[in-house]
PABA-245208 format. One record per residue: x, y, z of N, C-alpha, C, O in turn. Coordinates in steps of 0.001 Angstrom, whole numbers, plus 524288, in hexadecimal, padded with zeros to 5 digits. Last residue first. Layout:
PABA-245208
XYZXYZXYZXYZ/...
This chain:
PABA-245208
EBDFCABC671035DEBA60AB90C1004DEB549ABBFD0FF4CEB1BEAB9E60FCCF/EC417AC1B5109F8EC44CAC35710486EC0A5AC01710114EC04EAC1000FC5E/EC34EABD4911384EC181AC2B711314EC181AC4A110D76EBF35AC8AE10C45/EC804AB39111275EC23BAB3CC1127FEC037AB95C111E5EBBE0ABA2310FFA/ED22AAB0C610A86ED0AFAB4A310E71ECAC4AB53610E5BEC8A6AB72E10A84/ED71AAA432108EFED32CAA80810721ED1F1AABB410B96ED0CEAA9FD10FEF/EDCD8A9BBD10B9DEDF89AA03D1098EEDBF4AA46310766EDD9DAA7B91045C/ED7A9A940A11096ED857A935D10AF4EDB1DA97F910869EDBB0A9824103A4/ED703A981C11A50EDA56A93841199EEDB6AA9284113D9EDF80A906F11266/ECF88A9FC111852ED4F2AA16F1195DED8BAA9CE4118A4EDD0DA9D95116A8/EC6DBA995C1175EEC899A9C76112DBECE42A9E3611398ED15CA9E2510FEC/EC613A95821218FEC735A91E111D48EC939A94CC11877ECCCFA92FE115D0/EC383A9ECA126C9EC85EA9C0F12816EC9E8A984D123B8ECE7FA97F012253/EB9B3AA0FD1229DEBE02AA4AA121BFEC33FAA20A122C7EC704AA2F711FF1/EB418A989C1269BEB4C2A9926120F4EB953A9CC411FB3EBC69A9BB711C2A/EB470A9AE513149EB6D9A961C12F5DEB7DBA96611297BEBBEAA949F12798/EAED6AA46113165EB446AA45613325EB719A9F771312BEBB9DA9FC912F8C/EA507AA10912E04EA7E7AA4D712AE2EADB0AA4C312C4FEB10EAA50B128E3/EA26EA9AA11367AEA2F8A98611313DEA618A9BFE12DA4EA961A9A3712A9D/EA1E3AA21813E88EA5D7A9DF913ED7EA6B6A9B7513981EAB26A9A4313817/E994AAA7E313B59E9E6BAAA7413BA7EA2CCAA66713BC2EA6E8AA72B13961/E9193AA03313C59E92B5AA26F1372DE980DAA50C13720E9B01AA4871335D/E91A3A9E9A1470AE931CA9A4C14395E9479A9C4713E25E9811A9A4E13BA2/E8DF3AA86514A56E9334AA6AE14BDAE951EAA2551484AE99A6AA251146AF/E83E9AA80814609E8786AAC201445BE8D29AAA9B1459BE90B1AAB631426F/E7FAEA9FBA14B9AE8031A9F42145F4E8403AA351143D3E8702AA2311403B/E7FD0AA406155B1E82CEA9F4915494E83B7A9EAD14EC0E8802A9D4614D18/E78EDAAC7815469E7E5BAAD79155E1E81D0AA8C51549EE8630AA964152B8/E6FD2AA70215220E71FEAAA9414E35E77B6AABB914F5AE7AF3AABEF14BCD/E6E84AA1A715B80E6F3CA9EB3156B6E71B1AA21615280E752AAA05D14FA7/E6D07AAA0A16257E7184AA69A16315E72A7AA37A15E22E772FAA2B915CB6/E63A7AADE415E33E6853AB13515E4EE6D41AADE715ED6E7125AAED015C2A/E5D0AAA56915FF4E5DF7AA72E15A98E62ECAAA7A15A4EE6603AA9F5156A8/E5D47AA4F116AE3E5F40AA07C167E1E6077AA21516240E645DAA06216002/E587AAAE8916D11E5DD4AAD9216EDFE604BAA92B16BB1E64C8AA98E16A02/E4EB3AACA1168CFE51E5AB0D2166AAE57A5AB0241683CE5B2FAB1111651D/E4B89AA48316F70E4BF9AA38A169D1E4F62AA7AC16739E5294AA66E163DA/E4B0FAA9B0178F7E4EECAA5881784CE4FBEAA44F17288E5420AA332170E3/E4299AB054176C4E47BEAB285177F9E4C04AAE7B17720E5017AAFA8174DD/E3AB8AA8F41756CE3C25AAC701711AE4191AAEBF171F0E44B5AAF1616E50/E3A82AA49617F6DE3BBFAA14C17AEBE3D6CAA49617640E4115AA33317376/E377EAAD4A1853EE3C88AAACB1864BE3E3AAA769181B0E42CEAA75E1803A/E2DA3AAECB18115E319BAB2D218050E370CAB0A01814FE3AC3AB1F217E8E/E28B8AA5A7184A3E2922AA6B117F0FE2D5EAAAB217DF1E305FAAA1117A3E/E2952AA73318F86E2BF7AA2BC18D25E2CC7AA39A1874FE30F6AA2771853B/E22E2AB01419046E2862AB05B191ECE2B81AABED18F69E2FCCAACC718D6B/E197AAABC718CBAE1BD9AB021189E1E219DAB0AC18B41E24DCAB19C187D6/E178DAA46319479E186CAA2A418F17E1AFAAA6E118BD7E1E4AAA5BD1888C/E15F3AAB1F19CE9E1A42AA75919D05E1B92AA5731978DE2025AA4F519627/E0CCCAB0A9199A1E11D0AB35519A75E1678AAFA519A75E1A89AB0E91983A/E0688AA8E718F7DE0704AAAA1194DCE0C29AADA019579E0F93AAD2A1921F/E011DAAC57182F3E0503AA9DF1863FE04F0AAC2318BC0E037DAB0A618C93/DF47DAAA0E17E08DF86DAADD617F9DDFC23AAB3B18387DFA76AA84E186F6/DF0F2AA0EF1742BDF17CAA231179BCDF5B2AA64817AA7DF9ECAA6091785F/DE898AA32C169DCDEE05AA27816B62DEEBBAA44A17100DED49AA8AA17262/DDF00AA51816590DDF74AA0C716956DE518A9F6416A98DE642A9B0116C30/DDE9DAAE2C16062DDFD6AA98815D44DE0A9AA4BA160AADE2C0AA0C815EE3/DDD77AB5AE167C2DD8D7AB464164A4DD9B4AAFBF16106DD5FAAAD9F15ED9/DE4E6AB059172B9DE38EAB46216EF2DDF0DAB27616B88DDD0EAAE2716C4E/DE296AACF818054DE3B7AABA817AE3DE276AB04F17762DDF6AAB3BE178CF/DE673AA9D618D6BDE424AAD79189AADE5E8AABF418434DEA32AA9E518380/DE3D3A9E1A194FBDE740AA1C51923DDE3F0AA59718F15DDF4AAA4BA18E32/DE392A951E19F7BDE0CEA98EC19C4BDE4B2A9CC0199F1DE861A9E7119C88/DE971A885B19EE9DE930A8DAC1A0F3DE5DEA910D19D56DE56CA8FF3198AD/DEB6BA7B551A229DE85CA7EF119F04DE81EA84341A1CDDE6C7A84821A669/DF8F7A796C1A5DCDF371A78171A61DDF09EA7B941A22FDF31CA7E7119F3A/E042CA79B61AD06E022FA789C1A7D0DFC9CA769A1A83EDFBA2A72941AAAF/E0A01A83221B4E4E05F3A7F1C1B4A9E0417A7E841AF04E029DA82591AC84/E1061A8B9F1B616E12AAA86751B6E6E0ED2A82021B68AE1029A7D8C1B7BF/E0A71A93F61B349E0BB7A93671B8D0E0DD7A8DF61BA06E0D37A8BF31BE59/E05FBA8CE81A889E0614A91ED1AB3DE0710A90E01B0FFE04C5A8D511B348/E04DBA86DD19C9CE07A3A86E21A19BE07B1A8C651A3C4E0946A90151A11D/DF96FA813B1966EDFE30A844B19693E00AFA83EF19BECDFEDDA811219F54/DEE45A7EC118ED3DF240A7CB919262DF732A7FFF191FBDF8EAA815B18DB3/DE445A88B018E93DE773A849418C2EDEBACA83071900BDEC88A85A2193FD/DD8DDA909918D30DDCA0A8DB71905ADDF92A89D118D00DDD90A87E618912/DD54EA9E1318A95DD4B3A987A18A1FDD8A8A95BC18D95DDB7AA98401908E/DD172AA9DC18481DD2E5AA71918944DD1D5AA14E1887FDCDF7A9FCE18611/DD562AB4F017CF8DD2E7AAFE117D6ADD496AAD6D18287DD8B0AAEC3184A7/DD2B1AC2AF17BEADD5B3ABE4217DF3DD290AB94717D44DCDC3AB95B17D05/DCC86ACB2A17AA2DD159ACAF11779ADD4FDAC6B11797ADD9BCAC6FE178C3/DC2F7ACC8C17EF3DC777ACD0018271DCC85ACD6F17F55DD053ACFC218121/DBBFEACADB17704DBB75ACFAA17A0ADC02FAD0AD17D88DC147AD52717EE8/DBEBEAC0CE17392DBFAEAC5681704BDBFA7ACA6917376DC2F0ACDD4172A9/DC460AB6AA1783EDC0A7ABA7517A4ADC1B5ABFAC17798DC52EAC29717930/DC5DBAA99E1748CDC751AAF0617369DC2FAAB2B017538DBE6DAB1EA173E1/DC8EBA9EDD17C09DC492AA20917A0CDC67CAA79717946DC882AAA0217CE8/DD156A93AC17901DCFD3A987017BBCDCB16A9B1717938DC97BA99BF174E4/DC5C4A8E3817973DCA57A8E7E17CE2DCF32A8F0317978DD0FCA8B2317742/DB817A8F5417853DBD4CA905C1764FDC162A908D17A8CDC08AA92C817EB8/DABD9A95A217AEADAEEFA9100179A9DB436A92A417785DB4BFA96D117531/DA495A9B5618598DA744A9B9918098DAA63A969317FBEDAB6CA93A81836C/D9878A9CBA18BB5D9D58A99C718B84D9F97A99EC18605D9CDDA98C61823A/D9367AA8D018F39D930EAA48118B89D9865AA1ED18B1CD9C57AA48A18A44/D8CC4AAFFC198C8D91A1AAD7D19737D9086AA8E319399D8D3BAA58F194B1/D84BCABAEA195DAD851DAB56E19772D8A3BAB32019586D8BE0AB42E19121/D83E3AC4CB1919DD833EAC4351973CD83AFABEB119947D8315ABDD019DF7/D862DAC36418707D80EFAC52B188A2D7FE1AC40118E61D7B92AC27118FD7/D904FABBCD18AA6D8D38ABD331860BD87AFABE7F187D0D84E0ABB27189D3/D9C74AB9B318F64D9777ABC2F190C0D94C6ABE1318BCAD96BEAC18718915/DA24BAAD5E18E58DA1FCAB2B918C6FD9C9AAB4E118D96D98AAAB23718CDB/DAA79AA46D194EEDA533AA66919409DA586AAC1619237DA898AAF2F1943F/DB204A99B919407DB227A9F6219334DACA7AA11B191B4DAA82A9F7318DBC/DB81FA8FD719AC2DB313A91C8198E8DB362A97B719892DB4D2A9A5B19C52/DC0B3A858919AB8DC04DA8B2F19A34DBAFCA8C91197F7DB983A8AB3193CA/DBF00A7B0619B00DC1E7A7D6D19F4CDC133A835219F58DC11EA85C71A37A/DB2E8A750D197B2DB736A789219649DB9DCA7AE519B1DDB742A7C8419ED2/DB122A684819D99DAF2DA6D6519BEFDB3D0A70EB19AA6DB830A6FDD19C58/DB6A1A5FD51A0E2DB2C7A5F1B19CBDDB097A643619AA9DAE6CA645E1965F/DBDDFA64371A7FFDBF5FA60101A471DBB9AA5FB419FD5DBD4BA5F5019B59/DC31BA6EE91AF74DBEDEA6C741AC87DC0FAA68561A8C5DC542A68DD1A6A5/DCAF3A74391B40FDC9FFA6EED1B5F1DC5A9A6C1F1B2FBDC4AAA67811B3E3/DCB8DA7E641B0CDDCF41A7AB51AE85DCE31A75111B01EDD056A71791ADC0/DC345A874B1ADC3DC33CA82EE1B17ADC69CA7E971AF3ADC4C0A7B721AC19/DC055A94441AC33DC42FA90381AAF1DC43AA8C291AF4EDC518A8D651B3DF/DB84CA9D461A66CDB89AA99851AAB2DBC4EA95291A90DDBB87A92AB1A504/DB5FDAAA321A349DB944AA5AB1A22CDB99AAA23D1A707DBB04AA4141AB3C/DADDDAB2C119D5DDAE81AB0011A256DB141AAAD61A129DAF26AA78219E66/DADBFABEE11973BDAF73AB96F196ECDB041AB73E19C6BDB2F1AB98F19FAA/DA8B7AC85319A98DA7E2AC6331955DDA941AC06B194FFDA64FABD5F192BA/DA150ACBF21A546DA665AC9D01A3C2DA5C2AC6D719E9FDA29BAC33A19E4E/D9867AD0511A980D998CAD15B1A40DD9EF6ACF9F1A25DDA106AD19019E7A/D944BACE381B318D9805AD28A1B2C4D9934AD4071AD20D9ACEAD86F1AC0B/D8E65AC5801B0C3D8BB5ACA4B1B25CD8F4CACF0E1B20CD8D8CAD3611B0E2/D9673ABE591AED5D92DBABFC81AAA1D9011AC4E81ABE8D8F75AC8421A883/D9ACFABDA61B8B5D9DF7ABFBF1B46BD9A85AC1631AFD3D9B8DAC5521AD43/D924BAB9321BE31D9462ABE4D1BFADD9784AC0C21BB3CD96F1AC5671BA20/D9105AAF871B93ED8CD8AB3681B8FED8ED0AB8DF1BA57D8D36ABCB71B7EF/D9A96AAAC91BBD6D9915AAB6D1B65DD94EAAAFA61B5D5D953EAB2F81B25F/D99E2AAAB81C6C8D9DD5AADE91C429D9C66AAEDE1BE7AD9CECAB33A1BC84/D912AAA3C01C885D913CAA92F1CA62D950BAAC971C766D93A8AB0DB1C5AB/D9494A9B031C037D8F8BA9CF01C23AD9000AA2BE1C396D8F51AA6271C044/D9E12A973D1BDCFD99FEA96861B9E4D94AFA988F1BBB1D90C4A97E41B8FD/DA467A99651C668DA617A9B411C147DA1AFA9B091BD39DA188A9E3A1B9A1/DA371A97221D0EBD9F1BA99DE1CE62DA09DA9BFA1C8FFD9E69A9FDA1C733/DACB1A91601D23DDABBFA961A1D545DA7C3A99831D271DA89CA9E2E1D1AD/DAFB8A83E11D3C5DAD5FA881E1D0CBDAC38A8CB71D467DAAF2A8C071D8FD/DBC13A7EA01D709DB6ABA7FAA1D885DB4A2A843B1D559DB774A87FF1D45A/DC5A9A7E321D293DC32DA79311D3E1DBD7FA79E41D586DBA75A762A1D56B/DC3B6A89321CA0CDC71EA85D31CD34DC446A80C01CE5EDC0D0A7F2F1CB6A/DC30AA903B1BE78DC037A8CC91C210DC419A894C1C4E5DC75EA86C21C273/DC56DA9CE41BC55DC815A97DB1BC15DC599A94551C02EDC605A955D1C4DB/DBF93AA6AB1B51EDBF1CAA3821B9DADC1C8A9E421B8E2DC091A9B881B51C/DC0DCAB3251AFCDDC2B6AADB81AFD1DC1DDAAB4B1B52ADC33EAAD8C1B92F/DBAD0ABC681A7D0DBB7CABA701AD24DBCFEAB4B01ACBFDBAB0AB1BD1A9BB/DBC90AC73219F6FDBD13AC1871A047DBD77AC0781A61DDC01CAC3481A8FA/DBA71AD19F1A082DB8F6ACF0D19BA1DB905AC91D19C2BDB5F2AC65E199B1/DB52CAD8941AB82DB907AD5051A92EDB6F6AD2681A449DB257AD1211A3EC/DAF7DAE5231A94ADAEB2ADFB71AAFADB2F2ADC441A895DB439ADCF61A400/DB2E1AF1591AD6DDB39FAED971A932DB31DAE8181AB71DB5F3AE69C1AF08/DB330AF83B1B5A5DAF1DAF9001B1AADAFC5AF5741ACE8DAD76AF6741A8CE/DB9B7AF98C1BE51DBBF3AF80E1B941DB842AF9271B4B5DB9ECAFAC71B07F/DB2BFAFC551C65BDB751AFF921C53ADB964AFE7E1BFB7DBAA9B021E1BCD2/DAB4BAF4D01C663DA978AFA3B1C62ADADF7AFE281C5BBDAD0FB02CC1C4D7/DB148AEBAA1C701DAEBBAED081C21ADACD2AF2A81C1EEDACBBAF50A1BDC1/DBD63AE9811CB9FDB873AEBD91CD39DB5B1AEE041C864DB78BAF1BE1C5FA/DC5CAAE0511CF21DC398AE2901CA5BDBE16AE4651CB99DBA93AE13E1CC84/DD076AE24D1D83BDCBCDADF9C1D661DC9D6AE27B1D188DCBF1AE6891D007/DD9E9AE72F1D906DD8B3AE3351DCFEDD3EFADFFE1DB70DD360ADB821DD17/DE25AAEA3D1CE89DDCEDAE9CB1D059DDC66AE5CA1D4BCDDE48AE1661D430/DEE60AF14C1D1A2DEB07AEDF41CE6BDE58CAED7C1D0D2DE455AF0121D4B0/DF554AF7FC1D5F0DF30DAF4171D97BDEF9EAF0291D6A0DEE1BAEC2D1D8D8/DF7F1AFF351CE6CDFBB2AFB101CF8EDF99CAF6E81D342DFBE9AF2B51D3AE/DEC5FB01151C66CDF06BB02EA1CA03DF3C6AFE3C1CB90DF28FAF9CC1CA29/DE7B9AFCBC1BDDADE679B02311BF0ADE99AB045F1C38EDE982B09181C476/DE99FAF4A51B319DEBACAF61C1B83CDEA0BAFBBA1B94EDEAE3AFF241B607/DE268AF38F1AAEDDE59FAEF231AC99DE7B1AF00B1B220DE781AEC8A1B56A/DD5B5AF8221AA8ADDB25AF9871AB95DDE1EAF4C01AD90DDC8DAF23D1B15A/DCE0AAF1331A0D4DCED3AF37A1A606DD494AF5011A697DD7E1AF35E1A380/DCC7EAEB9C197D7DCAF1AF117197E3DCB4DAF3A619D30DC919AF7D819E00/DC88EADF3B19CF0DCB0EAE25D198E4DC90EAE7FC1992EDC48FAE8F819A92/DCAD9AD58F1A66ADC7FEADA441A4E3DCB2BADD461A0E3DCFECADDCB1A167/DC9C7AC8CA1AA4FDCC91ACC591A6D4DC901AD0D41A55EDC4B5AD00B1A35A/DCB7FAC1101B5DCDC82FAC3E61B22EDCB9EAC7961AF01DCFC5AC9451B0C0/DCBC3AB5711BDC4DCE55AB97C1BAA9DCA41ABC451B75DDC61AABA211B637/DC57DAB0F31C53EDCB03AAF751C525DCE27AB35C1C1EEDD2A9AB47A1C32D/DBD10ABAF31CAD1DBE5FAB6C21C722DC41FAB5561C780DC73BAB8321C9CC/DB5F2ABF271D404DBBA3ABE811D395DBCBFAB9F01CFE8DBD51AB5821D1B0/DACBCAC9221D5FEDADE2AC4251D387DB3CDAC3CF1D314DB664AC7B01D1E7/DA9A4ACF521E274DABD1ACF0D1DD29DABDBAC97F1DB09DAB1CAC5B51DDE6/D9CFBAD12D1E8BCDA27FACF881E8C1DA47FACF091E32EDA168ACE651DF8D/D9530ADCE61E730D95F2AD7421E6C1D9BBFAD5ED1E706D9F0EAD9281E5B4/D9424AE75D1E6BBD9128AE4B51EAC7D921BADED61EAE8D9016ADC1B1EE50/D9978AEB091DE23D9B70AEC761E35BD98A9AE9B71E7D1D9A95AE9B71EC3A/D9C71AE2731D429D980DAE4D31D6F6D99EFAE61E1DC77D9BD0AE2A61DF37/DA591ADE921D05FDA1AFAE0331CC89D9CF9AE2D81CF01D99D6AE53C1CC41/DB29FADBDE1D19CDAE33ADE3B1D441DAA73AE0621D02BDABEEAE39A1CCEB/DBA46AD1631D0E7DB766AD4DE1CD6FDB2A0AD6D61D06CDAF0DAD3D91D19B/DC690ACE0B1D624DC103ACEEF1D70BDBED0AD2BF1D30DDC127AD6CD1D1F1/DCF3DAC56B1D00FDCE16ACAD21D180DC830ACB8E1D1FDDC536AC9DE1CE9C/DD43FABC9B1CC1FDD1FFABC771D16CDD0F3AC1FB1D374DD1B4AC30D1D815/DDA0EAC4FF1C36EDDA1BABF9B1C559DD854ABF9C1CB07DDA9AAC2451CE53/DD767ACCDD1B853DD754ACC3D1BDFCDD710AC67F1BF79DD433AC3791BD12/DDCB2AD34B1AEB6DDB4FACDEE1AFDFDDBD6ACD371B5BBDE028ACCFE1B7D4/DD9B5ADE5E1A78ADDAD0ADC621ACC5DD928AD6B01AD02DD4BAAD5621ABA9/DDD7BAE87319E70DDB3FAE36219FCDDDCCCAE1E71A556DE09CAE3E01A783/DE33AAF03D1998DDDD83AF0B6199DADDAF0AEB8119B27DD6B7AEA4C19930/DED30AF1581964CDEC12AF2CC19BB9DE639AF34219CA1DE472AF63919FFA/DF616AEA2C18E7ADF0BAAEBFA18F6FDEFF2AED2719539DF1D2AEA4A1989A/DFF86AE5BB18D7CDFF1AAEB3C18BF7DF9A4AED7118CDDDF8BCAF21918C14/DFDE7ADB541904AE0174ADE8919378E00ECAE4551924AE01C9AE78F195BF/DF7B4AD30F18D39DF56EAD85A18D58DF8D3ADC1019090DF6D2ADF861933B/DFE97ACA8918E1ADFBBFACB821893EDF9AFAD117188EFDF9EBAD38C184CE/E0202ACB1F1989AE05B7ACB771944AE02EDACD2418F4CE04ABAD0B818C98/DF8DEACA9019E1DDFCA4ACE9419FA8E00E7ACF3A19B8AE032BAD37119B0C/DF429AC1B6199E9DF238AC6E21986ADF60AACB36199D4DF66AACF1D1970B/DF9F2AB9F219F0CDFA26ABA5719956DF862ABFBA19796DFACEAC2151942B/DF720ABBA21A960DFC9FABC461A7EBDFD3AABCBE1A200E009DABF991A021/DEC75AB91C1A931DEE15ABE811AA15DF3B1ABF661A858DF4E8AC3781A615/DECCCAAE471A790DEA27AB1B01A3CFDEBE4AB75F1A462DECB2ABA181A080/DF20EAAB4D1B0C7DF46FAAA5D1ABADDF1FBAADE91A795DF4C2AB04C1A477/DEAB3AAE221B85DDEFE2AB0881B863DF2AAAAFE61B334DF553AB3791B166/DE23BAA78A1B672DE1BFAAD1E1B537DE707AAFE51B504DE7CAAB3851B1F3/DE803A9E1B1B98DDE5A8A9EB81B461DE4BEAA4761B310DE65BAA6291AEDD/DEB5EA9F881C422DEF21A9EFE1BFE5DECC1AA00A1BA8BDEF35AA2991B74C/DE23DAA0291CA5BDE60BAA46B1CA63DE983AA4381C589DEA81AA83E1C317/DDD26A973C1C891DDA0AA9BFF1C84EDDD76AA0E11C8AEDDBBBAA5321C775/DE493A8FC51CAACDE378A90FE1C53BDE058A96031C4AADE0D3A98C01C0BD/DE3FBA8EA81D554DE876A91741D336DE78CA92FC1CD88DE97FA97001CBC0/DD815A90ED1DBC3DDAE4A8DD51D7ECDDF5DA910F1D5C0DDEADA95A41D478/DD2A3A97991E207DD2E7A92271E3AADD59BA8EAF1DFADDD56DA89E71E02D/DD4C4AA3B91E79BDD52BAA0CB1E2BBDD5FEA9B0F1E41CDD999A99C11E703/DCBC1AA7B61F1AFDD0E8AA5FE1EFE1DD0A0AA3401EAA2DCCB7AA0C01E95F/DC479AB2ED1F2A3DC40AAAD6A1F148DC944AAB881EF35DCB19AAD971EB44/DC427ABD851F466DC694ABA421F871DC5DBAB4681F776DC68BAB1431FB08/DC14FAC33A1EC2CDBCFCAC1301EF54DBEE1ABD7F1F389DBBCFABAB31F5F6/DC939ACEF11EB45DC7F5AC9871EA04DC352AC7ED1ED5ADC19EACAC51F0D5/DCA6BAD9231EE44DCCB0AD7AF1E93BDCBDFAD1F01E7EBDCDAAAD02F1E3D0/DC04DAE1711F32ADC39AADCC51F3D1DC589ADAEB1EE83DC2A4ADB191EAAD/DC16FAEF311EFCFDBE8EAEA491EFD3DC239AE5B71F0D6DC6D5AE6081EF80/DC72CAF7FA1EE76DC3EDAF7B71F326DC10CAF2831F3BBDBE85AF1901F7B5/DCC03AF7671E4F0DCF56AF7881E995DCC43AF6E21EE9FDCE78AF5661F2A1/DC3B8AF8441DDF9DC64FAF3371DE95DC993AF3001E390DC9E2AEEEF1E61C/DBA10B00761E485DBDCFAFF3E1E066DC057AF9FA1E189DBF43AF7881E588/DAC3FB016D1E733DB1A9B00681E8CCDB519AFF111E422DB348AFCD21E04A/DA453B0BEC1E1F6DA56BB06621E2C4DAB18B05911E447DAE71B08AF1E2CD/DA347B162F1DF67DA20CB14A91E4C8DA381B0F021E5FCDA3DFB0D811EA89/DA55CB17011D500DA8ACB1A0A1D88FDA7D6B18681DE39DAB48B19251E17F/D9D52B11351D098DA29DB0F1C1D08EDA624B11EC1D467DA98AB0F821D6CE/D94CFB17CE1D10ED9502B13501D48FD9A87B11391D4F4D9C3EB0FA41D928/D9746B1ED71C922D9685B20CC1CE7AD96FEB1C5E1D26CD9946B1D091D69A/D97B8B18621C03DD9C84B1AE31C216D9BECB1CDC1C7A8D9FA9B1C9D1CAAC/D9129B0C051C10CD9106B11A11C031D95CBB14261C2B0D97B4B12591C6B7/D9584B00471BB75D94D9B03451C03ED94E6B09131BEF2D984DB0AE01BC10/D94C9AFD331B0DAD9366AF9911B511D9242AFC7C1BA22D8E71AFB4B1BCCF/
């Protein structure tokens, strides 16, 4: 994308503004990507070759302002390159175009179906995901795949993305104390990956089950010892030494 000589002259992420100063106008635009990221932090805890940016500027041309999607996922990049993390995503430094871009539509459209769609296609973003939970007659979730330079709407909820090794879709659940439709990651069998809270709850249930089993075994062992003691006492009453039986 950028010649090595030119790259050395271009500004780095630390020298560029880290946002477009546009405020987030919906809490869901923060929570939905946050949930997706929290799942990946557990699911891909051993991987250091991915980045899920939330409200992070993507710089693609030093002469143009950045694009700031609600979230994007890049594969094959350094998960962390220093303790300060990334202030922005600079394509002439990263040299890897995001594989997925997510836009969460709020009460007002922000060029999700026009300017942004064209920009992501021009950049070569493989999957463009648009989620609009307020829709009634049209699909809430639209997933576009780049085919021969043009986005084609895919079908399925969830949709398995072979190139990513993940599926994405929505279903009803509880996150942050709110029960509603949320976006989740899925495996190739359309099984939803659990959230961190669900994993903690599951582990607590497993631990409690083991405790209950141990207590039950201890109770049964005590009852067995008591039965043996009662039988021995009856044998002695009959003049029989239980140790000689």
